[in-house]
C-alpha positions in Angstrom: 170.1 39.8 162.1 171.9 37.2 164.2 169.0 34.8 163.8 169.0 34.9 160.0 172.8 34.5 160.0 172.6 31.4 162.2 169.9 29.9 159.9 171.9 30.6 156.8 175.0 28.9 158.3 172.8 25.7 158.6 171.8 25.7 155.0 174.5 23.1 154.1 173.5 20.7 156.9 173.5 17.2 155.4 170.4 16.2 157.4 167.5 16.9 155.0 165.1 17.3 158.0 167.2 20.1 159.4 167.5 21.8 156.0 163.7 21.6 155.5 163.1 23.3 158.9 165.7 25.9 158.1 164.2 26.6 154.7 160.7 26.9 156.2 161.8 29.4 158.8 163.8 31.5 156.3 161.0 31.6 153.7 158.5 32.6 156.4 160.5 35.8 157.0 159.5 37.1 153.6 161.1 39.4 151.1 162.9 41.5 153.8 165.6 38.8 154.2 166.4 38.6 150.4 169.2 41.3 150.5 171.0 39.5 153.2 170.7 36.2 151.4 172.0 37.8 148.2 174.9 39.2 150.2 175.8 35.8 151.5 175.5 34.4 147.9 177.9 37.1 146.6 180.5 37.4 149.3 180.8 34.0 150.9 182.8 31.3 149.2 180.8 28.2 150.1 180.3 25.0 148.2 178.0 24.2 145.3 175.3 22.8 147.6 175.2 26.0 149.6 174.9 28.2 146.5 172.1 26.0 145.0 170.1 26.0 148.3 170.6 29.7 148.7 169.3 30.3 145.2 166.4 28.0 145.9 165.5 29.9 149.0 165.5 33.3 147.3 163.4 31.9 144.5 160.9 30.4 147.0 160.5 33.7 148.8 160.0 35.6 145.6 157.5 33.1 144.3 155.5 33.1 147.5 155.5 36.9 147.3 154.1 36.9 143.7 151.5 34.3 144.7 150.3 36.3 147.7 150.2 39.6 145.9 148.4 38.0 143.0 145.7 36.9 145.4 145.4 40.4 146.8 145.2 41.8 143.3 142.5 39.3 142.3 140.4 40.4 145.3 140.9 44.1 144.9 137.8 46.1 144.0 139.6 47.9 141.1 142.4 45.6 140.0 144.7 47.5 137.7 145.6 45.6 134.5 149.1 46.9 134.3 149.7 45.9 137.9 148.5 42.4 137.2 150.9 42.1 134.2 153.8 43.4 136.3 153.1 40.7 138.9 153.3 38.0 136.2 156.5 39.6 135.0 157.9 39.4 138.6 157.4 35.7 138.5 160.1 35.3 135.8 162.1 38.5 136.5 161.8 39.4 140.2 164.3 42.3 140.0 163.2 43.8 136.7 163.0 47.6 136.4 159.3 48.3 137.0 159.8 52.1 136.6 161.2 51.6 133.1 158.2 49.6 132.1 155.9 52.4 133.3 158.1 55.0 131.6 157.9 53.2 128.3 154.2 52.9 128.5 153.8 56.6 129.5 155.9 57.5 126.4 153.6 55.7 124.1 150.5 57.1 125.9 151.9 60.6 125.4 152.4 60.1 121.7 148.8 58.9 121.3 147.4 61.6 123.5 148.9 64.3 121.3 146.9 63.1 118.4 143.5 62.8 120.1 140.7 65.3 120.3 137.1 65.3 121.3 135.7 65.4 117.7 137.1 62.1 116.6 134.9 59.1 115.8 135.6 55.7 117.3 137.2 54.5 114.1 139.4 57.6 113.9 140.6 57.0 117.5 141.5 53.4 116.8 143.4 54.5 113.6 145.5 56.8 115.8 146.2 54.1 118.3 147.2 51.8 115.5 149.4 54.4 113.8 151.3 55.2 117.0 151.5 51.6 118.4 152.2 49.7 115.3 153.8 52.2 112.8 155.6 54.7 115.0 156.6 52.4 117.9 156.7 49.3 115.6 155.0 46.7 117.8 154.0 43.6 116.0 152.8 40.0 116.5 155.6 37.6 117.0 154.6 35.2 114.2 158.1 33.5 114.0 158.2 32.5 117.7 154.5 32.6 118.6 154.7 30.3 121.7 157.8 31.9 123.3 157.3 32.6 127.0 158.8 36.1 126.5 155.7 37.0 124.5 153.7 37.0 127.8 156.0 39.2 129.9 155.2 42.9 129.6 158.9 44.0 130.1 160.0 41.7 127.2 157.2 42.9 125.0 158.2 46.5 125.5 161.9 45.7 124.9 161.5 43.5 121.8 158.3 45.2 120.4 156.9 41.7 119.8 154.1 39.9 121.5 151.3 37.4 121.2 147.6 38.3 120.7 147.1 38.6 124.5 150.1 40.7 125.4 149.6 43.1 122.5 145.9 43.5 123.4 146.8 44.0 127.0 149.2 46.8 126.2 146.6 48.3 123.9 143.9 48.2 126.6 146.3 49.6 129.2 146.9 52.6 126.9 143.2 53.0 126.1 142.2 52.9 129.8 144.8 55.6 130.7 143.2 57.8 128.0 139.6 57.0 128.9 139.0 55.3 125.6 136.4 52.4 126.1 138.4 49.5 124.6 138.4 46.2 126.4 139.7 42.6 126.0 137.5 40.0 124.4 138.4 36.4 125.4 138.0 34.4 122.2 139.1 30.7 122.2 142.5 30.3 120.6 142.8 34.0 120.2 142.4 37.3 122.0 141.1 40.5 120.6 139.6 43.8 121.7 136.2 45.5 121.5 135.4 49.2 121.2 132.4 49.7 123.4 129.6 52.3 123.1 129.1 52.6 126.9 126.0 54.8 126.5 124.2 52.0 124.7 124.7 49.4 127.4 121.5 48.4 129.2 122.5 46.8 132.5 119.0 45.3 132.8 119.3 43.5 129.5 121.7 40.6 130.0 120.7 39.0 126.7 122.5 41.8 124.8 125.1 39.5 123.2 127.9 41.9 122.5 127.2 44.3 125.3 127.7 47.6 123.5 130.6 46.6 121.3 130.7 48.7 118.1 133.4 46.7 116.5 136.4 44.5 117.3 140.1 45.1 117.0 142.9 42.5 116.3 146.2 43.9 117.7 148.1 40.8 116.5 147.6 41.9 112.9 148.3 45.6 113.4 144.9 46.6 114.8 142.7 45.5 111.9 139.0 45.9 112.5 136.8 42.8 112.9 133.0 42.6 112.8 130.7 40.2 114.5 130.2 38.0 111.5 133.9 37.3 111.4 133.8 36.1 115.0 130.8 33.9 114.0 132.9 32.4 111.1 135.9 31.9 113.5 133.8 30.0 116.0 132.2 27.9 113.2 135.7 27.1 112.0 136.5 25.8 115.5 133.2 23.9 115.7 132.3 25.9 118.8 128.9 27.3 119.8 128.4 31.1 119.6 128.4 31.7 123.4 127.9 35.2 124.7 131.2 35.3 126.5 133.0 35.2 123.1 131.5 38.5 122.1 131.5 40.5 125.3 134.4 42.4 127.0 136.0 40.3 129.8 137.4 41.5 133.1 141.0 42.1 134.0 141.2 39.0 136.2 140.2 36.9 133.1 143.0 38.5 131.1 145.7 37.8 133.7 144.4 34.3 134.2 144.7 33.6 130.5 148.2 35.0 130.5 149.1 32.4 133.1 147.4 29.7 130.9 149.5 30.8 128.0 152.7 30.6 130.0 151.9 27.1 131.2 151.5 26.0 127.5 154.7 27.8 126.5 156.9 26.2 129.2 155.2 22.8 128.6 156.3 23.0 125.0 159.8 23.7 126.2 159.8 20.8 128.7 160.2 23.1 131.7 158.3 21.0 134.2 159.3 23.0 137.3 158.0 26.2 135.6 154.7 24.4 134.6 154.1 23.2 138.2 154.7 26.7 139.7 152.5 28.3 137.1 149.7 25.8 137.8 149.8 26.9 141.4 149.5 30.5 140.2 146.6 29.4 138.0 144.7 28.1 141.0 144.6 31.7 142.3 142.0 32.3 139.5 140.2 29.0 139.8 139.7 29.1 143.6 
């Protein structure tokens, strides 16, 4: 306790070498010192330089924590998609109410679960998901502010009921996974959709199977409309891109969170937020090794 107090009292030192050393030592202590830093920020009447440096220290500690935990998540054997989205949310909102996010998702899950039964076809299951998510809970694609960073943060999406193709698909997949429904993300260029997979038809020895058991595709950004393979063919032709296998198959959770970071880099670049872009590029390197 006395050590951190002594270091905090040196934050305003005019010698930049001393400040850099103090900052390095405080940041190395990790998240456990944040409450004390926040207490100093709230109850001590120091100058503007002290406040700015203290805020910078808190942000650096929180950012390092997100970076480290994201690396751990990437390397986990079973990386939970919601946990990955929560980590990205913590980058922008370190103190957001994680329990409230989980509660809101659990409520939507409950509403869907009440309508499901074992006799339903895949199309009927998807119709129930669409009815609950887009009609009852009124989620929709944010077409008026498509590139807003808020579209990529799960807490904002749950609050505003608006998102981009990736965040809506992510929420859809999280709900499907929690209900053992085989719906997975499909990483199209310039768009993101979902695929409903017939897992019994997948032959792990046949890697040439282009769509890898996908029965049909789903576009959450347009209220869960069904898409067939030929429409993906047409979309790729429109973009003058080859019909690569990766554009038809389900992708992994790491791919989804990596693309979420890519989306945020683009969003903040459009807003001229250079500091945000540089931080997110460092997070991006977690997935590019």
